[in-house]
GUSE-969616 format. One record per residue (C-alpha): residue number from 1; residue in one letter; chain; x, z, y negated. Coordinates in steps of 0.2 Angstrom, whole numbers. Example, Ala and Ser with C-alpha at 12.3 -4.5 7.8 and 13.67 -1.06 7.14 Angstrom:
<rs>
     k   r   c      xx      zz      yy
     1   a   A      62      39      22
     2   s   A      68      36       5
</rs>
This chain:
<rs>
     k   r   c      xx      zz      yy
     1   m   A       0       0       0
     2   l   A      14       4     -12
     3   l   A      23     -13      -9
     4   f   A       6     -21     -11
     5   a   A       4     -13     -28
     6   l   A      22     -17     -33
     7   r   A      19     -36     -29
     8   r   A       3     -36     -39
     9   a   A      12     -28     -54
    10   l   A      25     -41     -54
    11   q   A      12     -54     -53
    12   a   A       3     -46     -68
    13   l   A      19     -47     -78
    14   g   A      21     -66     -74
    15   v   A       3     -69     -79
    16   l   A       5     -60     -95
    17   l   A      21     -69     -99
    18   a   A      12     -86     -96
    19   l   A      -3     -81    -106
    20   t   A       7     -76    -121
    21   l   A      16     -93    -121
    22   l   A       0    -103    -119
    23   v   A      -8     -94    -133
    24   f   A       6     -96    -145
    25   v   A       7    -115    -141
    26   g   A     -12    -116    -142
    27   v   A     -14    -108    -159
    28   w   A       1    -118    -165
    29   m   A      -8    -134    -160
    30   i   A     -24    -129    -167
    31   g   A     -17    -127    -185
    32   n   A      -6    -117    -196
    33   p   A     -12     -99    -199
    34   a   A      -5    -101    -217
    35   d   A     -18    -114    -221
    36   a   A     -32    -102    -216
    37   l   A     -25     -86    -224
    38   i   A     -17     -92    -240
    39   s   A     -28     -97    -255
    40   p   A     -27    -116    -259
    41   d   A     -26    -110    -277
    42   a   A      -9    -102    -274
    43   s   A       7    -109    -281
    44   m   A      20    -116    -270
    45   a   A      31    -101    -273
    46   e   A      17     -89    -268
    47   r   A      14     -99    -253
    48   e   A      32     -99    -247
    49   a   A      33     -81    -250
    50   a   A      17     -77    -240
    51   i   A      23     -88    -226
    52   r   A      40     -79    -225
    53   a   A      30     -62    -226
    54   l   A      20     -68    -211
    55   g   A      35     -74    -201
    56   l   A      29     -91    -200
    57   d   A      44     -99    -208
    58   q   A      53     -97    -192
    59   p   A      53    -110    -178
    60   l   A      39    -107    -164
    61   w   A      52    -102    -151
    62   r   A      59     -89    -163
    63   q   A      42     -82    -167
    64   y   A      38     -81    -148
    65   l   A      55     -72    -144
    66   d   A      52     -60    -159
    67   f   A      34     -56    -152
    68   l   A      41     -53    -134
    69   g   A      54     -41    -141
    70   g   A      40     -31    -150
    71   l   A      30     -32    -134
    72   l   A      43     -24    -124
    73   k   A      42      -9    -136
    74   g   A      23      -9    -135
    75   d   A      21     -17    -152
    76   f   A       9     -32    -154
    77   g   A      14     -33    -172
    78   s   A       3     -33    -187
    79   s   A     -13     -42    -190
    80   f   A     -11     -57    -203
    81   v   A     -28     -52    -210
    82   y   A     -30     -33    -210
    83   r   A     -11     -30    -212
    84   e   A     -13     -16    -200
    85   p   A      -5     -13    -182
    86   v   A     -14     -23    -170
    87   t   A     -15      -9    -157
    88   a   A     -24       2    -170
    89   i   A     -37     -12    -174
    90   l   A     -41     -15    -156
    91   a   A     -42       4    -153
    92   s   A     -55       6    -167
    93   r   A     -66      -8    -159
    94   l   A     -63      -3    -141
    95   g   A     -75      11    -140
    96   a   A     -90       1    -146
    97   s   A     -86     -12    -133
    98   l   A     -84       1    -119
    99   e   A    -100      10    -123
   100   l   A    -110      -7    -123
   101   a   A    -102     -12    -107
   102   f   A    -106       5     -99
   103   a   A    -124       4    -104
   104   a   A    -126     -14     -98
   105   f   A    -117      -9     -81
   106   v   A    -129       6     -78
   107   i   A    -144      -5     -82
   108   a   A    -138     -19     -71
   109   v   A    -133      -9     -56
   110   g   A    -147       3     -57
   111   v   A    -160     -11     -56
   112   s   A    -151     -25     -46
   113   i   A    -145     -15     -31
   114   p   A    -161      -6     -26
   115   l   A    -171     -23     -29
   116   g   A    -158     -33     -20
   117   l   A    -159     -21      -5
   118   y   A    -178     -21      -5
   119   a   A    -178     -40      -6
   120   g   A    -166     -42       8
   121   l   A    -176     -30      19
   122   r   A    -193     -37      15
   123   p   A    -190     -55       9
   124   e   A    -208     -60      11
   125   a   A    -215     -46       0
   126   r   A    -223     -50     -17
   127   l   A    -211     -39     -26
   128   s   A    -196     -47     -17
   129   r   A    -202     -65     -22
   130   a   A    -205     -59     -40
   131   a   A    -188     -51     -41
   132   m   A    -179     -67     -35
   133   g   A    -189     -78     -47
   134   l   A    -184     -67     -61
   135   s   A    -166     -67     -55
   136   l   A    -166     -86     -55
   137   l   A    -173     -86     -73
   138   g   A    -159     -74     -78
   139   v   A    -145     -84     -72
   140   s   A    -152    -100     -80
   141   i   A    -156     -94     -98
   142   p   A    -141     -96    -110
   143   q   A    -136     -78    -116
   144   f   A    -137     -82    -135
   145   w   A    -155     -89    -133
   146   q   A    -160     -75    -123
   147   g   A    -153     -63    -136
   148   m   A    -162     -72    -150
   149   v   A    -179     -70    -140
   150   l   A    -176     -52    -138
   151   i   A    -173     -50    -156
   152   i   A    -189     -60    -161
   153   l   A    -199     -50    -148
   154   f   A    -194     -32    -150
   155   g   A    -186     -33    -167
   156   i   A    -198     -44    -177
   157   w   A    -215     -46    -168
   158   l   A    -216     -28    -161
   159   a   A    -203     -20    -173
   160   i   A    -199      -6    -161
   161   l   A    -180      -8    -160
   162   p   A    -166     -12    -172
   163   v   A    -157     -28    -169
   164   g   A    -140     -26    -177
   165   g   A    -126     -14    -179
   166   r   A    -120       1    -169
   167   g   A    -131      14    -177
   168   e   A    -127      32    -179
   169   t   A    -113      39    -169
   170   a   A    -108      57    -164
   171   t   A     -93      65    -157
   172   f   A     -93      75    -141
   173   l   A     -77      81    -132
   174   g   A     -67      71    -143
   175   i   A     -76      55    -139
   176   t   A     -86      46    -153
   177   s   A    -100      36    -147
   178   s   A    -118      30    -151
   179   l   A    -123      36    -134
   180   f   A    -124      53    -141
   181   t   A    -138      50    -154
   182   l   A    -155      43    -153
   183   d   A    -152      31    -166
   184   g   A    -137      25    -158
   185   l   A    -146      23    -141
   186   m   A    -160      13    -150
   187   h   A    -147       1    -157
   188   l   A    -138       0    -140
   189   l   A    -153      -5    -130
   190   l   A    -156     -23    -134
   191   p   A    -138     -29    -133
   192   a   A    -135     -19    -117
   193   v   A    -151     -27    -109
   194   n   A    -145     -44    -115
   195   m   A    -128     -42    -107
   196   a   A    -136     -34     -91
   197   l   A    -149     -47     -87
   198   l   A    -136     -60     -81
   199   k   A    -126     -47     -71
   200   m   A    -142     -40     -64
   201   s   A    -148     -57     -58
   202   l   A    -131     -61     -49
   203   l   A    -129     -43     -41
   204   m   A    -147     -44     -35
   205   r   A    -145     -61     -26
   206   v   A    -128     -56     -19
   207   t   A    -135     -39     -12
   208   r   A    -151     -48      -5
   209   a   A    -140     -61       4
   210   a   A    -128     -48      11
   211   v   A    -143     -37      17
   212   m   A    -151     -52      26
   213   e   A    -135     -57      34
   214   v   A    -131     -39      40
   215   k   A    -148     -35      46
   216   s   A    -148     -49      58
   217   l   A    -132     -44      67
   218   d   A    -133     -37      85
   219   y   A    -128     -19      81
   220   i   A    -142     -17      69
   221   r   A    -154     -24      83
   222   f   A    -146     -12      95
   223   a   A    -149       3      83
   224   r   A    -167      -2      81
   225   a   A    -169      -3     100
   226   k   A    -161      14     102
   227   g   A    -175      21      91
   228   v   A    -163      25      76
   229   r   A    -174      29      61
   230   p   A    -175      15      48
   231   h   A    -169      26      34
   232   r   A    -153      29      44
   233   i   A    -150      11      48
   234   v   A    -151       6      30
   235   t   A    -141      20      23
   236   r   A    -127      21      36
   237   h   A    -126       4      44
   238   i   A    -133      -9      31
   239   l   A    -127      -1      15
   240   g   A    -109       2      22
   241   n   A    -107     -16      28
   242   i   A    -113     -25      12
   243   l   A    -101     -15       1
   244   l   A     -87     -28       2
   245   p   A     -96     -43      -6
   246   v   A    -105     -31     -19
   247   l   A     -88     -23     -23
   248   t   A     -81     -40     -26
   249   v   A     -94     -46     -38
   250   l   A     -94     -29     -47
   251   g   A     -75     -30     -50
   252   i   A     -77     -47     -58
   253   e   A     -93     -42     -68
   254   i   A     -86     -26     -75
   255   g   A     -72     -35     -82
   256   n   A     -84     -49     -89
   257   l   A     -94     -35     -98
   258   v   A     -79     -29    -108
   259   a   A     -70     -46    -110
   260   y   A     -83     -58    -113
   261   a   A     -96     -49    -123
   262   v   A     -92     -61    -137
   263   i   A    -110     -69    -138
   264   t   A    -119     -53    -137
   265   e   A    -108     -44    -150
   266   t   A    -110     -59    -161
   267   v   A    -129     -61    -160
   268   f   A    -132     -42    -162
   269   s   A    -118     -39    -175
   270   w   A    -110     -26    -163
   271   p   A     -93     -21    -170
   272   g   A     -83     -23    -154
   273   l   A     -69     -33    -147
   274   g   A     -78     -49    -144
   275   r   A     -84     -50    -162
   276   l   A     -66     -46    -168
   277   l   A     -60     -61    -157
   278   i   A     -72     -73    -166
   279   s   A     -67     -68    -183
   280   s   A     -48     -69    -178
   281   i   A     -50     -86    -171
   282   q   A     -58     -92    -187
   283   v   A     -43     -87    -197
   284   l   A     -30     -90    -183
   285   d   A     -25     -72    -183
   286   r   A     -12     -75    -170
   287   p   A      -7     -57    -166
   288   v   A     -25     -51    -164
   289   i   A     -29     -66    -153
   290   i   A     -14     -63    -141
   291   a   A     -17     -44    -140
   292   y   A     -35     -47    -135
   293   l   A     -31     -59    -122
   294   c   A     -17     -48    -115
   295   f   A     -29     -34    -114
   296   t   A     -42     -45    -105
   297   a   A     -29     -51     -93
   298   l   A     -23     -33     -89
   299   l   A     -41     -27     -87
   300   f   A     -45     -40     -74
   301   i   A     -28     -37     -65
   302   l   A     -32     -18     -65
   303   l   A     -50     -21     -59
   304   n   A     -44     -33     -45
   305   l   A     -31     -20     -39
   306   i   A     -44      -6     -39
   307   v   A     -56     -17     -29
   308   d   A     -42     -22     -16
   309   i   A     -38      -3     -14
   310   l   A     -57       1     -12
   311   y   A     -57     -13       1
   312   t   A     -45      -3      12
   313   v   A     -56      13      10
   314   v   A     -72       4      14
   315   d   A     -66      -7      28
   316   p   A     -53      -1      40
   317   r   A     -49     -19      45
   318   v   A     -42     -23      28
   319   r   A     -31      -8      29
   320   d   A     -25     -13      46
   321   a   A     -21     -30      40
   322   l   A     -11     -23      25
   323   h   A      -1     -12      37
   324   a   A       2     -26      49
   325   g   A       8     -37      34
   326   g   A      20     -23      28
   327   a   A      27     -21      45
   328   k   A      32     -39      46
</rs>
């Protein structure tokens, strides 16, 4: 297991190195950040001074090497726009993104797993058919359109929920979050539901498919023939054997909730990392863009590593395969 973790860590370093290089080249090809950051009314001398201050007067390879030198020290540099350390800017927005992702995750898992389990056990029931129909609708509707429909329905027509901003926050045990206030929860509900609907649909369909596959296996039929109670068959045999595909999807979707909340945060004016990324791309704020993408890559690498470790806990066959691979 230790060798496996070390290999994954080395792979992560390679991925991050390639990612930073691609982003540097990509931003350079899109345009010069100086054109977006410096006023067109500035004189030539003011323009040259601003370019030198931003470090954009150096060739691209030199800028990249300077960035890598700072990265080795844990320094992503300073934002071209905010004139503050990038790590501080990301940290100030991370809490909002994490609480939105947490709320969406709780909604998605709390609804999709029970419904998917029920739909797999009783595929012909009316509730099962209705749930599968809604899940198909959930994976088909564009998220930005879905968000606008929620705003029109609950924010304008019914006027029962706020449609923008984070709302009131409070601090508990050193954590500042909108989860601790009623106003914050009201502001959180619509964007969390908007993010959860797609994840809910995917998890529901994966859970249903896994349950239908497992319940037809011989050992489940044998347990029924022995007179094992249905509740025990579901909780001990079926749930235990559908965890692998569900864990795989959960690992991916948790990362997506944090990293790809751009649409939801933009539609609902949520002050998180996704909205910061959009504003940074508009002005080619290279340090912020690269730091965000590095954070995203690390998040997915860490989640995949956690899922792989959970595989060995859930399924002994995976653990035996790792031991056999290490022995070779």
